[in-house]
N, CA, C and O atoms as a GROMACS GRO file, in nm:
protein
  392
    1MET      N    1   0.082  -0.118  -0.001
    1MET     CA    2   0.000  -0.001   0.000
    1MET      C    3   0.089   0.123   0.001
    1MET      O    4   0.185   0.131   0.078
    2ASP      N    5   0.057   0.219  -0.084
    2ASP     CA    6   0.134   0.343  -0.097
    2ASP      C    7   0.079   0.448   0.000
    2ASP      O    8  -0.030   0.500  -0.021
    3ASP      N    9   0.154   0.478   0.105
    3ASP     CA   10   0.113   0.574   0.205
    3ASP      C   11   0.171   0.715   0.182
    3ASP      O   12   0.158   0.803   0.267
    4ARG      N   13   0.234   0.736   0.068
    4ARG     CA   14   0.293   0.869   0.041
    4ARG      C   15   0.190   0.980   0.048
    4ARG      O   16   0.218   1.083   0.108
    5PRO      N   17   0.071   0.963  -0.011
    5PRO     CA   18  -0.029   1.073   0.001
    5PRO      C   19  -0.064   1.102   0.148
    5PRO      O   20  -0.083   1.217   0.185
    6CYS      N   21  -0.072   0.999   0.229
    6CYS     CA   22  -0.099   1.021   0.372
    6CYS      C   23   0.018   1.093   0.439
    6CYS      O   24  -0.002   1.179   0.524
    7CYS      N   25   0.137   1.058   0.402
    7CYS     CA   26   0.257   1.122   0.455
    7CYS      C   27   0.260   1.272   0.420
    7CYS      O   28   0.296   1.355   0.502
    8GLU      N   29   0.221   1.304   0.297
    8GLU     CA   30   0.215   1.442   0.252
    8GLU      C   31   0.120   1.526   0.338
    8GLU      O   32   0.144   1.644   0.360
    9PHE      N   33   0.013   1.466   0.384
    9PHE     CA   34  -0.084   1.534   0.467
    9PHE      C   35  -0.013   1.597   0.589
    9PHE      O   36  -0.042   1.710   0.628
   10PHE      N   37   0.080   1.520   0.648
   10PHE     CA   38   0.152   1.568   0.764
   10PHE      C   39   0.272   1.656   0.733
   10PHE      O   40   0.303   1.750   0.806
   11LEU      N   41   0.340   1.624   0.626
   11LEU     CA   42   0.461   1.697   0.592
   11LEU      C   43   0.437   1.829   0.518
   11LEU      O   44   0.518   1.921   0.527
   12LYS      N   45   0.328   1.838   0.445
   12LYS     CA   46   0.294   1.957   0.368
   12LYS      C   47   0.148   1.996   0.391
   12LYS      O   48   0.065   1.988   0.301
   13PRO      N   49   0.119   2.038   0.513
   13PRO     CA   50  -0.018   2.077   0.546
   13PRO      C   51  -0.063   2.201   0.467
   13PRO      O   52   0.016   2.292   0.440
   14THR      N   53  -0.190   2.203   0.431
   14THR     CA   54  -0.243   2.314   0.354
   14THR      C   55  -0.338   2.402   0.436
   14THR      O   56  -0.352   2.521   0.407
   15GLN      N   57  -0.403   2.345   0.536
   15GLN     CA   58  -0.496   2.426   0.616
   15GLN      C   59  -0.418   2.504   0.721
   15GLN      O   60  -0.320   2.453   0.777
   16THR      N   61  -0.461   2.626   0.748
   16THR     CA   62  -0.390   2.713   0.840
   16THR      C   63  -0.369   2.654   0.978
   16THR      O   64  -0.258   2.660   1.032
   17PHE      N   65  -0.475   2.595   1.037
   17PHE     CA   66  -0.462   2.540   1.169
   17PHE      C   67  -0.356   2.430   1.174
   17PHE      O   68  -0.271   2.428   1.263
   18GLN      N   69  -0.364   2.340   1.080
   18GLN     CA   70  -0.269   2.227   1.076
   18GLN      C   71  -0.127   2.276   1.049
   18GLN      O   72  -0.031   2.228   1.110
   19ARG      N   73  -0.113   2.371   0.956
   19ARG     CA   74   0.020   2.420   0.920
   19ARG      C   75   0.085   2.486   1.044
   19ARG      O   76   0.204   2.467   1.069
   20ARG      N   77   0.008   2.562   1.119
   20ARG     CA   78   0.059   2.625   1.239
   20ARG      C   79   0.101   2.520   1.343
   20ARG      O   80   0.206   2.530   1.405
   21TYR      N   81   0.014   2.418   1.359
   21TYR     CA   82   0.043   2.311   1.454
   21TYR      C   83   0.171   2.239   1.412
   21TYR      O   84   0.261   2.222   1.494
   22GLU      N   85   0.182   2.199   1.290
   22GLU     CA   86   0.302   2.124   1.243
   22GLU      C   87   0.430   2.208   1.255
   22GLU      O   88   0.536   2.154   1.290
   23ALA      N   89   0.422   2.336   1.228
   23ALA     CA   90   0.541   2.420   1.238
   23ALA      C   91   0.584   2.433   1.384
   23ALA      O   92   0.702   2.422   1.415
   24LEU      N   93   0.490   2.456   1.475
   24LEU     CA   94   0.522   2.466   1.616
   24LEU      C   95   0.572   2.331   1.672
   24LEU      O   96   0.662   2.326   1.755
   25ARG      N   97   0.513   2.225   1.625
   25ARG     CA   98   0.554   2.092   1.670
   25ARG      C   99   0.699   2.067   1.626
   25ARG      O  100   0.779   2.013   1.703
   26ALA      N  101   0.732   2.107   1.504
   26ALA     CA  102   0.867   2.089   1.453
   26ALA      C  103   0.968   2.164   1.540
   26ALA      O  104   1.078   2.114   1.564
   27ILE      N  105   0.930   2.282   1.586
   27ILE     CA  106   1.020   2.364   1.668
   27ILE      C  107   1.030   2.306   1.808
   27ILE      O  108   1.140   2.279   1.856
   28PHE      N  109   0.917   2.286   1.873
   28PHE     CA  110   0.918   2.251   2.015
   28PHE      C  111   0.943   2.102   2.043
   28PHE      O  112   1.006   2.069   2.143
   29VAL      N  113   0.894   2.014   1.958
   29VAL     CA  114   0.909   1.871   1.984
   29VAL      C  115   1.030   1.815   1.912
   29VAL      O  116   1.108   1.739   1.970
   30ASP      N  117   1.046   1.851   1.786
   30ASP     CA  118   1.155   1.792   1.707
   30ASP      C  119   1.285   1.871   1.718
   30ASP      O  120   1.390   1.825   1.674
   31GLY      N  121   1.277   1.993   1.777
   31GLY     CA  122   1.398   2.076   1.793
   31GLY      C  123   1.448   2.134   1.662
   31GLY      O  124   1.564   2.170   1.650
   32GLU      N  125   1.358   2.143   1.565
   32GLU     CA  126   1.399   2.198   1.434
   32GLU      C  127   1.426   2.348   1.447
   32GLU      O  128   1.349   2.418   1.512
   33PRO      N  129   1.532   2.398   1.388
   33PRO     CA  130   1.557   2.543   1.391
   33PRO      C  131   1.442   2.620   1.334
   33PRO      O  132   1.382   2.578   1.235
   34LEU      N  133   1.409   2.735   1.394
   34LEU     CA  134   1.298   2.816   1.351
   34LEU      C  135   1.309   2.853   1.205
   34LEU      O  136   1.209   2.853   1.134
   35THR      N  137   1.428   2.884   1.159
   35THR     CA  138   1.447   2.924   1.019
   35THR      C  139   1.410   2.810   0.923
   35THR      O  140   1.348   2.833   0.819
   36ARG      N  141   1.447   2.691   0.959
   36ARG     CA  142   1.415   2.572   0.873
   36ARG      C  143   1.264   2.544   0.875
   36ARG      O  144   1.203   2.518   0.772
   37ALA      N  145   1.206   2.550   0.995
   37ALA     CA  146   1.062   2.527   1.008
   37ALA      C  147   0.981   2.632   0.929
   37ALA      O  148   0.882   2.600   0.863
   38ALA      N  149   1.026   2.756   0.936
   38ALA     CA  150   0.960   2.863   0.862
   38ALA      C  151   0.961   2.835   0.712
   38ALA      O  152   0.859   2.846   0.644
   39GLU      N  153   1.077   2.798   0.662
   39GLU     CA  154   1.089   2.767   0.520
   39GLU      C  155   1.004   2.644   0.482
   39GLU      O  156   0.937   2.643   0.379
   40ARG      N  157   1.010   2.545   0.564
   40ARG     CA  158   0.942   2.420   0.535
   40ARG      C  159   0.790   2.434   0.532
   40ARG      O  160   0.722   2.368   0.453
   41PHE      N  161   0.736   2.520   0.620
   41PHE     CA  162   0.589   2.533   0.629
   41PHE      C  163   0.537   2.663   0.568
   41PHE      O  164   0.420   2.698   0.586
   42GLY      N  165   0.624   2.735   0.496
   42GLY     CA  166   0.580   2.850   0.422
   42GLY      C  167   0.556   2.978   0.500
   42GLY      O  168   0.474   3.060   0.461
   43TYR      N  169   0.626   2.995   0.609
   43TYR     CA  170   0.614   3.116   0.692
   43TYR      C  171   0.736   3.206   0.670
   43TYR      O  172   0.845   3.157   0.638
   44LYS      N  173   0.717   3.334   0.688
   44LYS     CA  174   0.830   3.423   0.702
   44LYS      C  175   0.889   3.397   0.840
   44LYS      O  176   0.817   3.362   0.933
   45ILE      N  177   1.019   3.413   0.852
   45ILE     CA  178   1.086   3.383   0.981
   45ILE      C  179   1.024   3.468   1.094
   45ILE      O  180   0.994   3.416   1.201
   46ALA      N  181   1.005   3.596   1.069
   46ALA     CA  182   0.949   3.686   1.172
   46ALA      C  183   0.808   3.641   1.212
   46ALA      O  184   0.772   3.649   1.329
   47ALA      N  185   0.729   3.595   1.115
   47ALA     CA  186   0.593   3.553   1.145
   47ALA      C  187   0.592   3.428   1.233
   47ALA      O  188   0.517   3.422   1.330
   48LEU      N  189   0.675   3.329   1.201
   48LEU     CA  190   0.679   3.210   1.282
   48LEU      C  191   0.738   3.236   1.420
   48LEU      O  192   0.697   3.176   1.519
   49LYS      N  193   0.834   3.326   1.426
   49LYS     CA  194   0.891   3.365   1.554
   49LYS      C  195   0.783   3.426   1.642
   49LYS      O  196   0.778   3.399   1.762
   50SER      N  197   0.698   3.508   1.583
   50SER     CA  198   0.586   3.572   1.656
   50SER      C  199   0.486   3.467   1.700
   50SER      O  200   0.438   3.472   1.813
   51ILE      N  201   0.452   3.371   1.611
   51ILE     CA  202   0.358   3.266   1.645
   51ILE      C  203   0.411   3.182   1.762
   51ILE      O  204   0.337   3.150   1.854
   52ALA      N  205   0.540   3.148   1.757
   52ALA     CA  206   0.600   3.069   1.867
   52ALA      C  207   0.602   3.149   1.995
   52ALA      O  208   0.577   3.093   2.102
   53SER      N  209   0.630   3.276   1.989
   53SER     CA  210   0.632   3.361   2.108
   53SER      C  211   0.493   3.370   2.171
   53SER      O  212   0.477   3.360   2.293
   54ARG      N  213   0.391   3.391   2.084
   54ARG     CA  214   0.253   3.394   2.135
   54ARG      C  215   0.212   3.259   2.196
   54ARG      O  216   0.142   3.255   2.298
   55PHE      N  217   0.254   3.151   2.133
   55PHE     CA  218   0.225   3.018   2.188
   55PHE      C  219   0.280   3.004   2.327
   55PHE      O  220   0.209   2.961   2.417
   56ARG      N  221   0.408   3.041   2.348
   56ARG     CA  222   0.470   3.032   2.481
   56ARG      C  223   0.394   3.121   2.581
   56ARG      O  224   0.361   3.075   2.691
   57ALA      N  225   0.368   3.243   2.545
   57ALA     CA  226   0.301   3.336   2.634
   57ALA      C  227   0.158   3.288   2.668
   57ALA      O  228   0.119   3.291   2.785
   58ASP      N  229   0.084   3.244   2.570
   58ASP     CA  230  -0.049   3.192   2.596
   58ASP      C  231  -0.046   3.073   2.689
   58ASP      O  232  -0.126   3.063   2.782
   59TRP      N  233   0.048   2.982   2.662
   59TRP     CA  234   0.058   2.860   2.744
   59TRP      C  235   0.089   2.894   2.889
   59TRP      O  236   0.031   2.835   2.980
   60ARG      N  237   0.180   2.991   2.911
   60ARG     CA  238   0.212   3.036   3.047
   60ARG      C  239   0.090   3.092   3.120
   60ARG      O  240   0.075   3.075   3.241
   61ARG      N  241   0.005   3.160   3.044
   61ARG     CA  242  -0.118   3.222   3.101
   61ARG      C  243  -0.232   3.122   3.114
   61ARG      O  244  -0.334   3.153   3.175
   62GLY      N  245  -0.216   3.000   3.058
   62GLY     CA  246  -0.321   2.901   3.062
   62GLY      C  247  -0.432   2.925   2.960
   62GLY      O  248  -0.546   2.883   2.982
   63VAL      N  249  -0.400   2.992   2.851
   63VAL     CA  250  -0.498   3.022   2.747
   63VAL      C  251  -0.479   2.923   2.632
   63VAL      O  252  -0.366   2.894   2.592
   64VAL      N  253  -0.593   2.871   2.578
   64VAL     CA  254  -0.583   2.787   2.462
   64VAL      C  255  -0.517   2.869   2.352
   64VAL      O  256  -0.556   2.983   2.329
   65THR      N  257  -0.423   2.814   2.286
   65THR     CA  258  -0.342   2.886   2.191
   65THR      C  259  -0.413   2.908   2.054
   65THR      O  260  -0.518   2.849   2.027
   66PRO      N  261  -0.354   2.994   1.971
   66PRO     CA  262  -0.412   3.015   1.836
   66PRO      C  263  -0.416   2.888   1.751
   66PRO      O  264  -0.477   2.888   1.644
   67LEU      N  265  -0.354   2.782   1.795
   67LEU     CA  266  -0.365   2.656   1.721
   67LEU      C  267  -0.508   2.609   1.712
   67LEU      O  268  -0.550   2.548   1.614
   68PHE      N  269  -0.582   2.637   1.816
   68PHE     CA  270  -0.716   2.581   1.830
   68PHE      C  271  -0.827   2.683   1.826
   68PHE      O  272  -0.942   2.648   1.851
   69CYS      N  273  -0.797   2.808   1.796
   69CYS     CA  274  -0.902   2.908   1.781
   69CYS      C  275  -0.864   2.997   1.666
   69CYS      O  276  -0.746   3.013   1.632
   70ARG      N  277  -0.966   3.056   1.606
   70ARG     CA  278  -0.945   3.135   1.484
   70ARG      C  279  -0.860   3.260   1.517
   70ARG      O  280  -0.868   3.314   1.627
   71THR      N  281  -0.782   3.301   1.420
   71THR     CA  282  -0.704   3.423   1.430
   71THR      C  283  -0.736   3.514   1.312
   71THR      O  284  -0.804   3.471   1.219
   72VAL      N  285  -0.689   3.635   1.315
   72VAL     CA  286  -0.708   3.726   1.202
   72VAL      C  287  -0.655   3.667   1.074
   72VAL      O  288  -0.714   3.685   0.968
   73GLU      N  289  -0.541   3.595   1.083
   73GLU     CA  290  -0.483   3.532   0.966
   73GLU      C  291  -0.579   3.437   0.898
   73GLU      O  292  -0.576   3.425   0.775
   74ASP      N  293  -0.666   3.367   0.976
   74ASP     CA  294  -0.760   3.274   0.918
   74ASP      C  295  -0.866   3.342   0.834
   74ASP      O  296  -0.928   3.279   0.748
   75ASP      N  297  -0.889   3.471   0.858
   75ASP     CA  298  -0.993   3.545   0.786
   75ASP      C  299  -0.939   3.625   0.667
   75ASP      O  300  -1.013   3.701   0.605
   76LEU      N  301  -0.809   3.608   0.637
   76LEU     CA  302  -0.754   3.680   0.524
   76LEU      C  303  -0.806   3.619   0.392
   76LEU      O  304  -0.842   3.502   0.388
   77PRO      N  305  -0.811   3.699   0.286
   77PRO     CA  306  -0.852   3.644   0.156
   77PRO      C  307  -0.762   3.528   0.118
   77PRO      O  308  -0.642   3.529   0.144
   78GLY      N  309  -0.822   3.429   0.055
   78GLY     CA  310  -0.745   3.312   0.018
   78GLY      C  311  -0.763   3.197   0.118
   78GLY      O  312  -0.725   3.083   0.090
   79ASN      N  313  -0.820   3.227   0.230
   79ASN     CA  314  -0.847   3.126   0.332
   79ASN      C  315  -0.996   3.098   0.337
   79ASN      O  316  -1.047   3.062   0.443
   80GLY      N  317  -1.067   3.115   0.228
   80GLY     CA  318  -1.212   3.104   0.223
   80GLY      C  319  -1.265   2.972   0.277
   80GLY      O  320  -1.370   2.970   0.340
   81ALA      N  321  -1.195   2.863   0.253
   81ALA     CA  322  -1.244   2.735   0.301
   81ALA      C  323  -1.250   2.732   0.452
   81ALA      O  324  -1.333   2.662   0.509
   82LEU      N  325  -1.164   2.807   0.517
   82LEU     CA  326  -1.162   2.807   0.661
   82LEU      C  327  -1.270   2.898   0.719
   82LEU      O  328  -1.303   2.887   0.837
   83ARG      N  329  -1.326   2.989   0.638
   83ARG     CA  330  -1.425   3.081   0.688
   83ARG      C  331  -1.566   3.024   0.682
   83ARG      O  332  -1.661   3.092   0.721
   84THR      N  333  -1.582   2.903   0.635
   84THR     CA  334  -1.718   2.846   0.622
   84THR      C  335  -1.775   2.807   0.756
   84THR      O  336  -1.897   2.806   0.773
   85LYS      N  337  -1.692   2.775   0.850
   85LYS     CA  338  -1.743   2.742   0.984
   85LYS      C  339  -1.666   2.823   1.087
   85LYS      O  340  -1.549   2.855   1.068
   86THR      N  341  -1.732   2.853   1.195
   86THR     CA  342  -1.665   2.927   1.302
   86THR      C  343  -1.586   2.828   1.384
   86THR      O  344  -1.638   2.724   1.423
   87GLY      N  345  -1.460   2.859   1.410
   87GLY     CA  346  -1.379   2.771   1.492
   87GLY      C  347  -1.419   2.782   1.637
   87GLY      O  348  -1.496   2.871   1.674
   88PRO      N  349  -1.368   2.694   1.721
   88PRO     CA  350  -1.402   2.699   1.863
   88PRO      C  351  -1.350   2.829   1.923
   88PRO      O  352  -1.248   2.883   1.880
   89SER      N  353  -1.422   2.878   2.023
   89SER     CA  354  -1.381   3.001   2.089
   89SER      C  355  -1.262   2.969   2.178
   89SER      O  356  -1.246   2.856   2.224
   90CYS      N  357  -1.180   3.068   2.203
   90CYS     CA  358  -1.063   3.050   2.290
   90CYS      C  359  -1.111   3.044   2.433
   90CYS      O  360  -1.190   3.129   2.476
   91GLN      N  361  -1.065   2.946   2.507
   91GLN     CA  362  -1.102   2.929   2.642
   91GLN      C  363  -0.977   2.910   2.727
   91GLN      O  364  -0.872   2.868   2.678
   92LYS      N  365  -0.990   2.941   2.854
   92LYS     CA  366  -0.880   2.915   2.949
   92LYS      C  367  -0.866   2.768   2.975
   92LYS      O  368  -0.966   2.696   2.983
   93LEU      N  369  -0.742   2.722   2.989
   93LEU     CA  370  -0.718   2.585   3.029
   93LEU      C  371  -0.729   2.574   3.179
   93LEU      O  372  -0.705   2.673   3.248
   94PRO      N  373  -0.764   2.459   3.233
   94PRO     CA  374  -0.766   2.445   3.377
   94PRO      C  375  -0.626   2.460   3.432
   94PRO      O  376  -0.531   2.407   3.375
   95THR      N  377  -0.613   2.530   3.542
   95THR     CA  378  -0.480   2.549   3.602
   95THR      C  379  -0.480   2.493   3.742
   95THR      O  380  -0.585   2.466   3.800
   96VAL      N  381  -0.360   2.477   3.795
   96VAL     CA  382  -0.344   2.424   3.926
   96VAL      C  383  -0.407   2.515   4.031
   96VAL      O  384  -0.466   2.467   4.128
   97ASN      N  385  -0.394   2.648   4.012
   97ASN     CA  386  -0.443   2.747   4.107
   97ASN      C  387  -0.589   2.785   4.084
   97ASN      O  388  -0.639   2.875   4.152
   98GLY      N  389  -0.658   2.723   3.995
   98GLY     CA  390  -0.798   2.755   3.980
   98GLY      C  391  -0.832   2.791   3.844
   98GLY      O  392  -0.948   2.821   3.815
   0.00000   0.00000   0.00000
């Protein structure tokens, strides 16, 4: 069985949510340099650096990150397929202190 098309789904994501997830996963889990991850997933270096910074800050505050809620980027022209449904609203994660 040829699983290359399935592999492409993970290696070359086309949807904004998944592309953001895979880029951040490459940085934080795989230890991939930010510059390489930016190139691989089609981000400008400054944009991916900003996304990673927001991810860290949101996580420290216990806020569900932009991975799982819509952002302004998702509403830009060219992302029409993503605008057909409203994504989940951003919610706080449960924290140890309440």
